[in-house]
N, C-alpha and C positions, 0 to 999 in steps of 0.2 A: 295268340299265346301269353300267359301270364306272365309278368317278371318273375324272378325269385329275389324276394324280399329281403333277405340278408345279403345279397350280394348290391342290391340299390343302396341298400342303406350305406355299406360297406364305401360304396364310391362315393356317397355323399359326404360321409364323412372326409375320406381323403380331399376332395373336393374344396372341402372347409379346412384344410391346412391341419386336421387332425390323424394321428400316424395310427394305423391299424397295425399290430403285433401279430406275427404268426407265432402262434402259442396253442398247446393241446387245452383243452378239446376244441376241434375245428368246427362245433357246432356253434362257438359262442362266438361273437365280436369282441375282441378286445380293442378298445379304442386309449389311446394315452396322449392326454392333455399334458401340459406342462409340467403338471405338479401334482396330477393323479390318474389314476386309471379307473375308465370306465368298462365294464362286462353286461354284455344287451345279450338275451338272448329273444329271437323272436318264434313263437309261439302258433303256429298257422291252425293246428288241425282240431283242438279241443278248448273246450273253455276252461279256464284256470279257476281252480279251487284252493279251499285251506290246506287240504294235503298235497297239491302240488306244491305251493308256495312253500310248506314245509320241506319237501323232498328237495326243492331246488336249494335253497340255504342250506342244507344239510351237504350236498353234493360241491358247493362252493365256500364250505364255512372256512376252509384254509387262504381263500384269494380275499386280498383285503384292494378293495377297490367299492365304488360305487354300482351299487347292482338295479338293471333294469329288465322287467319283461315284457314284451311287446305281445298282447294277448290280442290275437286277430278277431276271435270268436269271442271275445270279452272274457269279464271273470266277475266271481261270484262275492257275495257282501262278505261272507267270512276268509276269503282270499285276500280282500282288499284290509280288513283287518288284524288278521295275520300279518300280511307284507308291511303293514303299517309300525307293528312290533318288532319285525325283524330288520326295520330298516331298509327295506324292498321296495323300488318304484313300479308299479303298474302304469300301462299305459292301454287304454284300449282302441277299438278300432277307427274311432273318429279322433282321437288324440294324435294317432299314428298318424292318420292322414294326414291333419293339421302338421305335422311335425315335418314329414315330408316335405309339404307345401313350404313353409318357413324354412327350411334348408336351402330347396332350387330358389327361393327368392334372395338369399342370402348371398348364394353362388353369384347369381345375375349382379345384385348389386357392387358386387367386388371385382365383378370379370367384366360386367355389360352384355355378357352373353350366357347361354346356357350349353355348354359342352356337349358335342354331337357323342359321346362315349356312353354318355347317360341312355343312349337310347340305338346305340350299334345293332344289339345283338338282337332285339325281338321288340316288339311293340309293347308297349306299358297300357294294360289297360285300366281305366280308373273308373270306379263306381261312384256313386253318390253316396254320401256316408251321413247317415241320420245323427243327431245330435241327441245325447243320452238325456231326457229330460231331469231336471233338478227339482225338489223340493223346494216350493218358494219359502220365504222367511216370512212368517207369520208376524207383520209388524204393527196390522192395525186389525182392531175388533169392532166390527162394523155395528149400529143399530139398524135395524130394518126402516128403511124410510122409502118416499117416492123418488123413483130415477131422475137424476138429474139436480136433485138437492146438493146443496154444499156441504161439506163435512167440517166439523170443528173437533178438534182432539179435546178429550173432555178436561175440564178444569179441574185440577186435584189440592190445589193452595188454597186455602180460603184468603178473606182479605186480611185477615187479624194475622194468617201463619205468615203472608206475605212482608207485614210490617213487623213481625217478631225477626225473620231472615235480613230485613234491610236495616235493622236497629246498628246493627255492629259496622255498618258502612255509612249512613246519612242519619239525620233525624228530620224524617220527615214530615211535612205540610201538607204536602199534595201527593194523593195516591187515584191512579186509574188503570182501568181494565182494557188492553188493545188486543185484536184478534191479527197477527201477523200470517201474510201468506205466504208457503212454500209449495212450489212446484216438488212431486216428491215422486222419484223413478225406483225401480227397480232394476240392479244392473249386476251382469256376470262377465266375466273375463277371463283369459287365461296369461298364467305372468311366465315370463323367460326368464331363464336364472343364466348369467353371463357363464361362459366355460364348461356348459352341460346342455345335453339332451333333453332335460328334466324342465318339465313345465309341473306349474301348479294351478289348480282353477282357485279363484274367489269369486265372490258375491255377497251383495249387501245392499240396503238403502241408502240412497243419497238425495238431498233434499236442496233445492235452491231458493234461496228468500227471494222471494219476489220483489221485494223494495231494495235490499241493501246488496242484490245479485252475488251473494255469498254463499259458498256450499256449506255444508256438514254432514257428515255419515253418521246416521240414525242408528243406533245398536238396542234400543230400548224398545218393546211393546206399547203402544198408544191403544185407550179407548177413545171412541169416536162418538160423536152426536151428532144431531141434527141441528139443533138452536143451544141459545143459552141463554139464561133469564136473569141474569146478572148486567147490569147497564153496562154497555161497553162500547169502543169505538172499533170498526172494520175497517181496517187499512188495504187498499185495493194495488194489486201487482203493478208496477212501472213496467216489467216485459212482458212479453208473451212466451207461449209454449215453444217454439221453434229457437226463441232467445236461451231460454231456461236449460234447453236442452243439450244445446251447444256449448254453455257453462260446464253443464255435468259432464261431458265427454271430456273435456279439456282438463275438468279438475281429476278426475277418475284416470287420465294419463298420468299427470303429475303426482298423483298421491300413490301409484304403485310402480312410479320410476324412483327407485333409491336404492341404498345399498341394507344387504342382509348378512346376517352370520352363517356362514356353512360351515360344516363340520367335513373334514378330510381326514380320513382314515389311511394312515400309514403301515408300514410295517411293525414297526415300536411305538409309534408316537399317532395323538390325533391331533389334527392341526386345526384351529377355528380360523377361518381367515373372512375377511368382507368381499362378498361379489354384487354386483349392481344387477339390478332386475329391471325389466321393462315389459309393458304389454306387449301378446304378440297382436301383431298387425291383423287388423280387421276383427277380432276378438271381442272387443267389447260391444255388449249388447243392453240397451236400454231398453225397458218397459215404463212408460208414464203411467204412475197410479191415478192420482186426481192432483186435484190442487187442496191442500188442506191447510185449516186456518189455527196458528197456533197461540193459545192465550198466553199473552204477558204481563207482569204487572208493572206499573211504570211508576217508581216512588221518588219524587223531589225533595229535596230538602236544602238546608242551608251550607252542606257541603258538598251540593251536587246533585246528581239522581243515579239511581241503581235500578236495574233491570233483572226481573226473576221469572225465569220459566214456570207456568201457571202450570204446568203439566208433571215437571220434574222437582221444582224448588231450587233448582239450579240458578246460581247467579250467570246472566249472559254475559261473555266475555266483551262481546262487540256492544257498542254505546249505538243505539239508533237516533238518539235525540234530535242529534242535526238535519238526518235526513226523514223524519217522521214529522216533526212538529215546525 
């Protein structure tokens, strides 16, 4: 037999010390936190579309609460767009399965046991959930080249342009171009918000400097080339792929463990408060793209030196001088 998903979710709420209110209509789950109300509806029979979301919004417009529809059969693109406009959270099948698993783990961490009452009435059949594929971020535009060739991010800043940028910082007398190695990963994860069942997806590109071991989140797209004609020095990484991957995972964990502002709608007032976020356990996925070399202009003068990103023209925050030379 299959478990009643609504009743299972209510039990999980209660075991996590979240009060379930007895209100009409009983088709909804009325979850009462300390300072706000969560209204949850489990839709098991149909795919949720834009019209469904509009009707749900009209039916609950008098209710001041965070509103979530659990879409076991999934939802359409227009449903997602409409829900975003109306402040309604949609969870698909995979997200709901992850949520249940996270709740059970939290219960275990608090009590060191899984209460038998979860399974007293009937067995729970757990089906394997398929992850929804997400569009990858088009961060690199590759030139066609033989397999195995190294990749270099295309130099966009000329020597003269670099000198002009550095002029406000140092009076340069020595200038050179170096290629700085970066292990580049595509990442995705689910972020938990304190005091809510809602999660949000995050994805991006993280680059680990193979010399300094520092990480950067890259949001700008780059063209790449196979070779570079200007005289340059190529620096080799001092760490391997596995160490870079470990640095990337720890860095993402720290980057998404922070406080964010959350809106809470009361009856007559909107409260904005800060709540902690953290990555959901086991949700961080890393996909190694390649080892890329970033061109960097190093300009040295009597006032010190300046490092300029050869792809963007930005002054680089960290001084690698002592590390490189």
